[in-house]
C-alpha positions as CSV (number, residue, x, y, z in Angstrom):
1,M,-0.2,0.3,0.1
2,E,1.3,3.4,-1.1
3,S,2.5,5.7,2.0
4,P,0.6,8.9,1.9
5,A,1.9,12.0,3.0
6,E,2.4,11.8,7.1
7,V,0.7,13.9,9.9
8,T,2.5,14.7,13.2
9,V,1.8,13.6,16.3
10,P,1.8,14.6,20.0
11,C,3.0,11.9,22.6
12,P,0.3,9.3,23.2
13,V,0.8,9.4,26.9
14,C,1.1,13.1,27.9
15,G,0.0,14.8,25.2
16,A,3.1,17.1,24.9
17,R,4.5,18.3,21.4
18,D,8.3,18.2,22.3
19,D,10.5,15.5,21.2
20,R,13.9,14.4,19.7
21,T,15.0,11.8,17.2
22,L,16.0,8.5,18.7
23,H,15.9,6.4,15.6
24,L,15.6,7.3,12.2
25,R,15.6,4.6,9.1
26,P,14.0,6.1,6.1
27,G,12.7,4.3,3.3
28,P,11.9,5.6,-0.1
29,G,10.0,8.7,0.3
30,S,8.0,8.5,3.6
31,A,8.3,5.2,5.6
32,P,6.3,3.0,4.3
33,F,3.5,1.3,6.9
34,A,3.5,-2.5,6.9
35,A,0.8,-4.3,8.5
36,E,2.0,-7.9,8.2
37,M,2.1,-9.7,11.9
38,T,4.8,-11.7,10.6
39,T,8.1,-9.9,9.0
40,D,12.0,-10.4,8.9
41,V,12.1,-6.8,7.4
42,Y,12.9,-4.1,10.4
43,S,14.3,-1.4,8.1
44,S,12.8,1.9,6.7
45,Y,10.4,2.3,10.0
46,G,10.8,6.3,9.8
47,R,11.5,8.4,12.4
48,V,11.2,7.2,16.0
49,A,11.0,10.0,18.8
50,R,11.5,10.4,22.3
51,C,9.4,12.4,24.0
52,R,10.9,14.9,26.2
53,R,8.6,15.6,28.7
54,C,7.2,11.8,29.9
55,T,10.1,9.8,28.0
56,M,7.7,7.8,25.8
57,T,8.7,6.4,22.7
58,Y,6.7,6.7,19.6
59,R,6.6,6.8,15.5
60,N,6.6,10.6,14.8
61,P,5.5,11.8,12.0
62,R,3.6,8.5,10.7
63,E,0.6,7.6,8.2
64,P,-2.9,8.9,8.9
65,D,-5.4,7.2,10.8
66,A,-7.5,6.4,8.0
67,H,-4.5,4.9,6.1
68,V,-3.8,2.5,8.8
69,L,-7.3,1.0,10.0
70,S,-7.6,0.3,6.0
71,A,-3.7,-1.5,5.9
72,Y,-5.3,-3.5,8.9
73,A,-8.8,-4.2,7.8
74,A,-6.8,-5.7,4.2
75,L,-4.3,-7.4,6.2
76,E,-3.6,-11.0,5.1
77,D,-0.3,-13.0,6.2
78,E,-0.2,-16.6,5.6
79,D,3.2,-16.7,7.1
80,Y,1.7,-16.4,10.4
81,L,0.1,-19.8,10.2
82,A,3.3,-21.3,9.2
83,E,4.1,-21.8,12.7
84,R,0.6,-22.5,14.2
85,E,1.8,-25.6,16.3
86,C,4.8,-22.9,18.2
87,R,1.6,-20.4,18.4
88,G,-0.9,-22.8,20.0
89,M,2.1,-23.5,22.2
90,N,3.0,-19.6,23.1
91,A,-0.8,-19.5,23.4
92,L,-0.8,-21.7,26.7
93,L,2.2,-19.5,27.9
94,S,0.1,-16.5,28.0
95,L,-3.1,-18.5,29.0
96,K,-0.9,-20.0,32.4
97,A,0.3,-16.4,33.0
98,L,-3.3,-14.8,33.0
99,K,-4.9,-17.4,35.0
100,R,-2.4,-16.9,38.0
101,H,-4.4,-14.0,38.7
102,V,-8.4,-15.2,37.2
103,A,-9.4,-18.6,36.8
104,E,-12.8,-18.3,34.9
105,G,-15.6,-15.9,33.4
106,R,-15.7,-13.9,30.4
107,L,-12.7,-13.4,28.2
108,L,-12.5,-10.5,25.6
109,E,-9.3,-10.7,23.5
110,I,-8.4,-7.3,21.4
111,G,-6.8,-8.1,18.4
112,C,-7.1,-12.0,18.2
113,S,-5.8,-12.7,15.0
114,T,-6.4,-16.1,13.8
115,G,-7.5,-17.1,17.5
116,F,-5.1,-19.2,19.0
117,F,-5.5,-17.5,22.3
118,L,-8.5,-17.7,22.7
119,N,-9.0,-21.2,21.3
120,A,-6.5,-22.2,24.3
121,A,-8.8,-20.4,26.6
122,R,-12.0,-21.3,26.0
123,L,-11.9,-24.6,28.2
124,E,-12.0,-22.3,31.3
125,F,-13.5,-19.3,30.0
126,D,-16.5,-17.8,27.9
127,C,-14.5,-16.2,25.2
128,Q,-15.0,-13.3,22.6
129,G,-12.5,-11.8,19.8
130,V,-12.1,-8.7,18.5
131,E,-10.0,-8.5,15.4
132,P,-9.8,-5.7,12.6
133,S,-8.3,-7.8,9.7
134,A,-11.2,-10.0,7.9
135,W,-8.9,-12.6,7.1
136,A,-7.9,-13.4,10.3
137,A,-11.2,-13.1,11.5
138,E,-12.6,-15.8,9.5
139,I,-9.5,-18.1,9.9
140,A,-10.7,-17.8,13.9
141,R,-14.6,-18.5,13.4
142,E,-14.1,-20.9,11.0
143,R,-11.0,-23.2,12.4
144,F,-12.0,-22.8,16.0
145,G,-15.5,-21.5,15.9
146,L,-14.8,-18.8,18.0
147,E,-17.0,-15.4,18.3
148,V,-15.1,-13.3,16.6
149,H,-16.4,-9.3,15.8
150,S,-14.6,-8.6,12.4
151,G,-13.5,-4.8,12.7
152,S,-11.9,-2.1,15.1
153,F,-12.3,-1.8,18.9
154,E,-14.0,1.3,18.2
155,T,-17.1,-0.3,16.4
156,Y,-17.3,-3.6,18.5
157,E,-20.5,-3.7,20.8
158,A,-19.6,-5.7,24.0
159,G,-23.5,-5.4,25.2
160,P,-23.9,-4.4,29.0
161,T,-22.0,-7.6,30.7
162,R,-19.0,-7.1,32.0
163,F,-15.5,-9.0,31.5
164,D,-13.5,-10.5,33.8
165,A,-10.3,-10.4,31.7
166,V,-9.2,-8.5,28.6
167,A,-6.5,-9.8,27.0
168,M,-3.6,-7.7,24.2
169,I,-1.1,-10.0,22.9
170,D,1.2,-7.8,20.7
171,V,-1.2,-4.9,20.2
172,I,-1.3,-2.0,22.0
173,E,2.2,-1.0,19.8
174,H,0.0,-1.0,16.9
175,V,-2.7,1.1,17.8
176,L,-3.4,4.5,17.0
177,D,-4.5,5.8,20.6
178,P,-3.3,3.3,23.4
179,R,-4.9,6.0,25.9
180,A,-8.3,5.3,24.6
181,L,-7.9,1.8,24.1
182,L,-7.0,1.6,27.9
183,E,-10.0,3.4,28.9
184,R,-11.9,1.5,27.0
185,T,-10.5,-1.5,28.2
186,A,-11.3,-0.5,31.6
187,A,-15.1,0.8,30.9
188,L,-15.5,-3.1,29.5
189,L,-13.7,-4.8,32.6
190,R,-15.8,-5.5,35.9
191,P,-14.0,-3.9,38.9
192,G,-11.2,-6.1,39.8
193,G,-11.2,-7.6,36.3
194,V,-7.7,-8.4,34.8
195,S,-6.0,-6.8,31.7
196,Y,-2.9,-9.1,30.1
197,L,-0.5,-7.6,27.8
198,V,2.3,-8.1,26.3
199,T,4.2,-5.8,24.0
200,P,8.3,-4.8,23.2
201,D,10.1,-3.1,26.0
202,I,12.0,-0.1,24.7
203,S,14.1,0.0,27.4
204,S,15.4,-3.5,27.6
205,L,19.0,-4.1,27.3
206,S,18.9,-5.6,23.9
207,A,17.0,-2.7,22.6
208,R,19.8,-0.6,23.7
209,L,22.8,-2.6,22.7
210,M,21.1,-3.1,19.1
211,G,20.0,0.8,18.8
212,P,18.6,1.3,15.1
213,Y,18.7,-2.6,14.3
214,W,16.5,-4.0,17.1
215,W,14.1,-6.2,16.0
216,G,10.9,-4.4,17.8
217,L,11.4,-1.4,15.3
218,R,9.1,-1.7,12.4
219,P,6.7,0.4,10.4
220,A,3.9,-0.9,12.0
221,H,4.8,-0.4,15.4
222,L,3.8,2.9,16.5
223,T,4.2,3.3,20.1
224,Y,7.5,1.8,22.0
225,F,6.7,1.5,25.6
226,S,8.8,1.0,28.8
227,P,7.5,-0.7,31.7
228,A,7.4,3.0,33.3
229,T,5.7,4.5,30.4
230,L,3.5,1.4,30.3
231,T,2.5,1.5,34.1
232,R,1.6,5.6,34.1
233,L,-0.7,5.2,31.0
234,L,-2.0,2.1,33.0
235,D,-2.8,4.2,36.1
236,E,-3.9,7.0,34.6
237,T,-6.6,4.9,32.7
238,G,-7.9,3.2,35.7
239,F,-5.9,0.3,36.3
240,A,-3.4,-1.0,38.8
241,V,-0.5,-3.0,38.0
242,R,-0.2,-6.1,39.7
243,E,2.8,-7.7,37.8
244,I,5.5,-7.2,34.7
245,R,7.7,-10.0,33.5
246,S,10.0,-10.8,30.4
247,F,8.0,-12.8,27.8
248,G,9.5,-15.6,26.1
249,R,8.5,-17.2,22.9
250,I,8.1,-20.8,21.3
251,F,9.2,-20.9,17.8
252,T,11.4,-23.5,15.3
253,Y,15.2,-23.2,14.9
254,G,14.1,-22.3,10.8
255,Y,11.7,-19.3,12.4
256,W,15.0,-18.0,15.2
257,L,17.4,-18.1,12.2
258,S,14.8,-15.6,10.0
259,R,15.0,-13.1,12.6
260,L,18.7,-12.6,12.4
261,S,18.8,-10.6,9.6
262,T,19.7,-7.6,11.1
263,Y,22.6,-8.8,12.4
264,P,26.4,-9.1,11.0
265,A,26.3,-11.9,7.8
266,A,29.0,-13.5,9.5
267,I,27.0,-14.5,12.4
268,R,23.5,-15.1,10.4
269,G,25.9,-17.7,8.2
270,A,27.5,-19.6,11.0
271,V,24.3,-20.2,12.8
272,G,22.2,-21.1,9.9
273,A,24.8,-23.5,8.6
274,A,24.9,-24.8,12.2
275,I,21.2,-25.4,12.3
276,R,20.9,-27.5,8.7
277,V,24.1,-29.7,9.6
278,L,22.3,-30.8,12.7
279,G,18.8,-30.9,10.9
280,W,17.1,-28.4,13.6
281,E,15.0,-26.4,11.0
282,D,11.6,-27.9,12.4
283,K,12.7,-28.8,16.3
284,V,11.7,-26.1,18.5
285,L,13.0,-23.8,20.9
286,Y,12.5,-21.5,23.9
287,I,13.8,-18.3,23.8
288,N,13.5,-15.2,25.9
289,T,15.6,-12.1,25.2
290,R,14.3,-10.7,27.8
291,D,12.9,-7.2,25.5
292,S,9.2,-8.3,25.4
293,M,7.5,-7.5,28.5
294,E,4.3,-9.8,30.3
295,V,1.5,-7.0,32.4
296,I,-1.1,-7.8,34.3
297,A,-2.9,-5.0,35.7
298,V,-6.4,-4.8,37.8
299,R,-8.9,-2.5,37.5
300,R,-9.2,-0.4,39.9
301,E,-12.4,0.3,42.0
302,G,-15.0,2.9,41.2
């Protein structure tokens, strides 16, 4: 999709228009918006700015709202399904973390993609999902028989009953207005209800060491949270943070190798040769690089 003229935006946490450039990797013309869920292309993400007032990090400028929303509505990503078994295992890791705080009830997943997490949770929870990609929502309905609203969270009608838990796994960094997202999430949760989030951590050691070559920097990521900035935003939208942990994932060796595209060619070549010699391309491996965070927050009373 061709990128239109970009727009400048205020800080999504404090609203200030006072930032400095943290990273800059423009593509031809303006930075292109790539909505794909799976990609090994981390370049051409444009200007990543850091707010001088609150240290929040975000893309500025970026594509207009309508362009971003239409890109997600039209998204089709067949590569996402290539690691379906591993995605099912990762869903169980998230479910285990959530169940430390809420064991059953009504569960809503925002940005449920093709339904792996909801499918894992359905034995203990009454599940619903919201997914902007019509392609992904249809797969979730057809493959797993899930109740999924195809469209944006803003068009979702929840009805009068509140939820016991809301999950957002690798979602908040993609949304146009994370404050509005969390405010509506709080409104949908019962008092004491649990919000479960997973998102990259811009303050992590690997993000600081890799600098502009960090995997988390990509065109589809509009915001980059640290534990401090996400805790602040959650607090201001009616939540109390109960737990922040690093989040690891399970994927095949071949998938992990594809994520090394920003590393020096010598490292990629040596690792790739070893994996092929050992015949490990399809074997699975859990890795926690400690640059994604898993956050549990509880909706405060009142």
